[in-house]
C-alpha positions as CSV (number, residue, x, y, z in Angstrom):
1,X,-154.1,-46.2,-26.3
2,X,-152.6,-48.3,-23.5
3,X,-149.8,-45.8,-23.1
4,X,-152.2,-42.9,-22.8
5,X,-154.2,-44.7,-20.1
6,X,-151.1,-45.6,-18.2
7,X,-150.0,-41.9,-18.3
8,X,-153.4,-40.9,-17.0
9,X,-153.2,-43.4,-14.2
10,X,-149.7,-42.3,-13.2
11,X,-150.8,-38.7,-13.3
12,X,-153.7,-39.5,-11.0
13,X,-151.5,-41.4,-8.5
14,X,-149.2,-38.4,-8.3
15,X,-152.0,-35.9,-7.7
16,X,-153.7,-38.1,-5.2
17,X,-150.3,-38.5,-3.3
18,X,-149.8,-34.8,-3.2
19,X,-153.4,-34.2,-2.0
20,X,-152.9,-36.8,0.8
21,X,-149.6,-35.4,1.8
22,X,-150.9,-31.8,2.0
23,X,-154.0,-32.9,3.9
24,X,-151.8,-34.6,6.6
25,X,-149.4,-31.7,7.1
26,X,-149.8,-29.5,10.1
27,X,-149.2,-25.7,10.0
28,X,-146.6,-23.9,12.1
29,X,-149.3,-22.7,14.4
30,X,-150.3,-26.3,15.1
31,X,-146.8,-27.6,15.8
32,X,-144.4,-25.0,17.2
33,X,-144.3,-24.5,21.0
34,X,-144.4,-21.1,22.8
35,X,-145.1,-19.1,19.7
36,X,-145.8,-15.8,21.5
37,X,-142.6,-15.7,23.4
38,X,-140.2,-13.0,22.2
39,X,-136.5,-12.7,22.7
40,X,-135.5,-11.4,26.2
41,X,-139.1,-11.5,27.3
42,X,-139.8,-12.3,30.9
43,X,-142.6,-14.7,31.3
44,X,-144.3,-15.2,34.7
45,X,-144.2,-18.7,36.1
46,X,-146.7,-20.7,38.1
47,X,-146.1,-20.8,41.8
48,X,-143.9,-23.7,42.7
49,X,-146.1,-26.7,43.6
50,X,-145.5,-28.6,46.8
51,X,-147.0,-32.1,46.8
52,X,-149.1,-33.2,49.7
53,X,-149.3,-36.7,51.1
54,X,-152.3,-38.8,50.1
55,X,-153.7,-42.3,50.8
56,X,-151.7,-45.1,49.0
57,X,-148.5,-43.0,49.1
58,X,-145.6,-45.1,50.1
59,X,-143.2,-43.1,52.2
60,X,-139.8,-43.8,53.8
61,X,-139.1,-42.4,57.2
62,X,-135.6,-42.3,58.8
63,X,-135.1,-40.9,62.3
64,X,-131.6,-39.7,63.4
65,X,-130.2,-38.2,66.6
66,X,-126.9,-37.9,68.5
67,X,-127.9,-41.0,70.4
68,X,-128.7,-43.4,67.6
69,X,-129.6,-46.2,70.0
70,X,-132.3,-44.0,71.5
71,X,-134.0,-43.6,68.1
72,X,-133.7,-47.3,67.2
73,X,-137.3,-48.1,68.0
74,X,-138.5,-45.3,65.8
75,X,-136.6,-46.8,62.8
76,X,-138.3,-50.1,63.3
77,X,-135.5,-51.9,64.9
78,X,-136.8,-54.9,66.7
79,X,-140.2,-54.4,65.0
80,X,-141.6,-56.5,62.2
81,X,-141.7,-54.6,58.9
82,X,-139.7,-53.4,55.9
83,X,-136.5,-52.1,57.3
84,X,-133.6,-51.2,55.1
85,X,-129.9,-51.4,55.9
86,X,-129.7,-47.7,56.6
87,X,-132.3,-48.0,59.4
88,X,-135.2,-46.4,57.6
89,X,-138.7,-47.9,57.4
90,X,-141.4,-47.7,54.7
91,X,-145.0,-47.0,55.4
92,X,-148.1,-47.1,53.2
93,X,-150.6,-44.4,54.1
94,X,-154.0,-46.1,54.5
95,X,-157.3,-45.0,53.1
96,X,-157.9,-42.9,56.3
97,X,-154.7,-41.0,55.7
98,X,-152.9,-42.7,58.6
99,X,-149.7,-44.7,59.3
100,X,-149.0,-46.9,62.2
101,X,-145.7,-45.5,63.5
102,X,-143.5,-47.3,66.1
103,X,-143.9,-46.0,69.7
104,X,-146.2,-43.1,68.6
105,X,-149.0,-45.3,67.2
106,X,-151.6,-44.0,64.7
107,X,-150.6,-40.7,63.0
108,X,-152.5,-38.9,60.3
109,X,-150.3,-37.6,57.5
110,X,-152.6,-37.3,54.5
111,X,-153.1,-33.7,53.5
112,X,-149.8,-32.6,54.9
113,X,-146.8,-31.6,52.8
114,X,-143.6,-33.5,53.3
115,X,-142.2,-30.7,55.4
116,X,-145.3,-30.4,57.6
117,X,-145.2,-34.2,58.1
118,X,-141.5,-34.0,59.1
119,X,-142.2,-31.3,61.6
120,X,-145.1,-33.2,63.1
121,X,-143.0,-36.3,63.6
122,X,-140.1,-34.3,65.0
123,X,-142.3,-32.7,67.6
124,X,-143.8,-36.1,68.7
125,X,-140.4,-37.9,68.8
126,X,-138.8,-35.0,70.7
127,X,-140.9,-36.1,73.7
128,X,-138.7,-39.2,73.8
129,X,-135.4,-38.3,72.2
130,X,-133.4,-35.1,72.4
131,X,-133.1,-33.1,69.1
132,X,-134.3,-35.7,66.6
133,X,-133.8,-35.4,62.9
134,X,-136.5,-36.8,60.6
135,X,-136.2,-37.5,56.9
136,X,-139.3,-38.3,54.8
137,X,-139.3,-39.2,51.1
138,X,-142.2,-40.3,48.8
139,X,-141.1,-43.6,47.3
140,X,-143.9,-44.1,44.7
141,X,-144.0,-40.5,43.3
142,X,-144.9,-41.2,39.6
143,X,-146.5,-39.7,36.6
144,X,-148.0,-41.3,33.5
145,X,-147.9,-40.0,29.9
146,X,-150.2,-41.5,27.3
147,X,-151.2,-40.8,23.7
148,X,-149.2,-39.2,20.9
149,X,-145.7,-39.3,22.4
150,X,-142.7,-41.3,21.3
151,X,-142.4,-43.3,24.6
152,X,-145.6,-43.5,26.5
153,X,-145.5,-45.0,30.0
154,X,-145.3,-44.4,33.7
155,X,-142.2,-42.7,35.2
156,X,-141.0,-42.7,38.7
157,X,-139.8,-39.3,39.9
158,X,-137.0,-39.3,42.5
159,X,-137.0,-35.6,43.5
160,X,-140.8,-35.2,43.9
161,X,-140.8,-32.1,41.7
162,X,-141.4,-32.2,37.9
163,X,-143.0,-29.9,35.4
164,X,-145.3,-30.9,32.5
165,X,-142.5,-30.0,30.1
166,X,-140.0,-32.3,31.9
167,X,-142.6,-35.1,31.9
168,X,-143.1,-34.8,28.1
169,X,-139.3,-34.9,27.7
170,X,-139.2,-38.2,29.7
171,X,-141.7,-39.6,27.2
172,X,-139.6,-38.5,24.2
173,X,-141.7,-35.5,23.3
174,X,-144.9,-35.4,21.3
175,X,-145.0,-37.0,17.9
176,X,-145.7,-34.9,14.8
177,X,-149.4,-36.0,15.2
178,X,-149.8,-34.9,18.8
179,X,-152.4,-32.2,19.4
180,X,-150.3,-29.5,21.1
181,X,-153.2,-27.1,21.8
182,X,-155.3,-29.5,23.9
183,X,-153.2,-31.5,26.3
184,X,-155.2,-33.1,29.1
185,X,-153.8,-33.4,32.7
186,X,-155.9,-35.6,35.0
187,X,-155.3,-35.1,38.8
188,X,-156.9,-36.7,41.8
189,X,-157.2,-34.5,44.9
190,X,-159.2,-35.1,48.0
191,X,-161.1,-38.0,46.3
192,X,-162.0,-35.9,43.3
193,X,-160.8,-36.0,39.7
194,X,-159.7,-32.7,38.3
195,X,-159.3,-32.3,34.5
196,X,-157.1,-29.4,33.2
197,X,-156.4,-28.5,29.6
198,X,-153.0,-27.1,28.5
199,X,-151.9,-25.3,25.3
200,X,-148.2,-25.7,24.5
201,X,-148.2,-23.4,21.6
202,X,-148.4,-20.3,23.9
203,X,-146.6,-19.3,27.1
204,X,-149.9,-19.8,29.1
205,X,-148.6,-23.2,30.0
206,X,-146.2,-21.5,32.5
207,X,-149.1,-20.1,34.5
208,X,-151.1,-23.3,34.4
209,X,-152.0,-24.9,37.8
210,X,-150.6,-28.2,36.4
211,X,-147.3,-26.8,35.2
212,X,-145.9,-28.5,38.2
213,X,-147.2,-32.0,38.4
214,X,-148.4,-33.9,41.5
215,X,-147.8,-37.6,42.2
216,X,-150.0,-39.9,40.1
217,X,-150.9,-37.2,37.5
218,X,-151.8,-38.5,34.1
219,X,-151.0,-36.6,30.9
220,X,-152.9,-37.5,27.7
221,X,-152.0,-36.1,24.3
222,X,-154.8,-36.8,21.8
223,X,-154.0,-37.3,18.1
224,X,-154.4,-34.4,15.6
225,X,-157.3,-34.3,13.2
226,X,-155.1,-35.5,10.4
227,X,-154.1,-38.6,12.4
228,X,-157.7,-39.3,13.2
229,X,-158.7,-39.0,9.5
230,X,-155.9,-41.4,8.6
231,X,-157.2,-44.0,11.1
232,X,-160.9,-43.9,10.0
233,X,-162.5,-47.2,8.8
234,X,-162.0,-48.5,5.3
235,X,-165.6,-47.6,4.5
236,X,-164.5,-44.0,4.1
237,X,-162.5,-45.1,1.0
238,X,-165.7,-45.4,-1.0
239,X,-167.3,-42.2,0.2
240,X,-164.2,-39.9,0.1
241,X,-161.3,-41.3,-1.9
242,X,-163.3,-42.8,-4.8
243,X,-165.0,-39.5,-5.7
244,X,-161.6,-37.8,-5.5
245,X,-160.1,-40.3,-7.9
246,X,-163.1,-39.8,-10.2
247,X,-162.5,-36.1,-10.4
248,X,-158.8,-36.6,-11.0
249,X,-159.4,-39.0,-13.8
250,X,-161.8,-36.5,-15.4
251,X,-159.1,-33.8,-15.1
252,X,-156.5,-36.1,-16.5
253,X,-158.7,-36.9,-19.5
254,X,-159.2,-33.2,-20.3
255,X,-155.5,-32.5,-19.9
256,X,-154.3,-35.3,-22.2
257,X,-156.7,-34.7,-25.0
C-alpha cells in the first residue's frame, strides 16, 4: 500500500513539473527577433537622429586657431573654472538653456544640435580671432536600460550616437523572460515626457522614432506573463496549485487501479 501511494505521489510530482515547465515556456513568436525579415530583403531604416543640446547637458568646448595665444581666453586660460590640460573647458547648460562663455558672455545653446552650436560659436569668436576652429562634445551623454536584461544600468556613450539595439547589447541583451513585443522608451524633450513602444519581433523597430536614442533616454523591458505568474504571492498556491494537485491525484488513482 505504501509503495502504491509513493508511486502515485512521484507520478503527480512529475506531471506537475511538466505542467509548470510548459506553462513557463515561451513560443518562437514571443522570443525571436525580426521574424518577418527575409533573406536579401532591404528594410527601410529610420532617419539618422541628431541629438540636440538640453538643460543639464555637460559640454566640453575647445577653441583652436593658428594663433593659439589669441584663443587662450576662449579656452578659459586665466579664468576660474574646470580647465583640462588640453585647453578645453567644460560648461553645464543651465535651466534657461544658456552657458556663460568667456569673453562672449551669456549664450543660448539649448535646442541646437552640436553642429549648430559649433557654427554659432565660430561666428561669434571670428569677431575676435581669425579663422577659429571650435570643437564641442557632450560629456554626459548616457542612456539607461532597466527591467528584464542581463546587466541593467546606466551607460555613458562616447560617440553621441547609439541605436536601441546597441543599447540592449550593452545591457547584455534581454533575458528569456523579457517581453520583446512591448519595450518602452521614455524620452524627455522640451520639458515633456514622451513614451514610445517598440516591438523587437518585427522589422518595424528600424522605422521607430526611438531607433536612434537621445541622451538620457530610458529603456524598460517588462517581464513576460510567465515571469509575472511565477512571482505572484504564495496565496495563489492554495487557489491554483492545490486544485491542480487534486486533479492529478485523482488521475493517478484511476491509472494505478
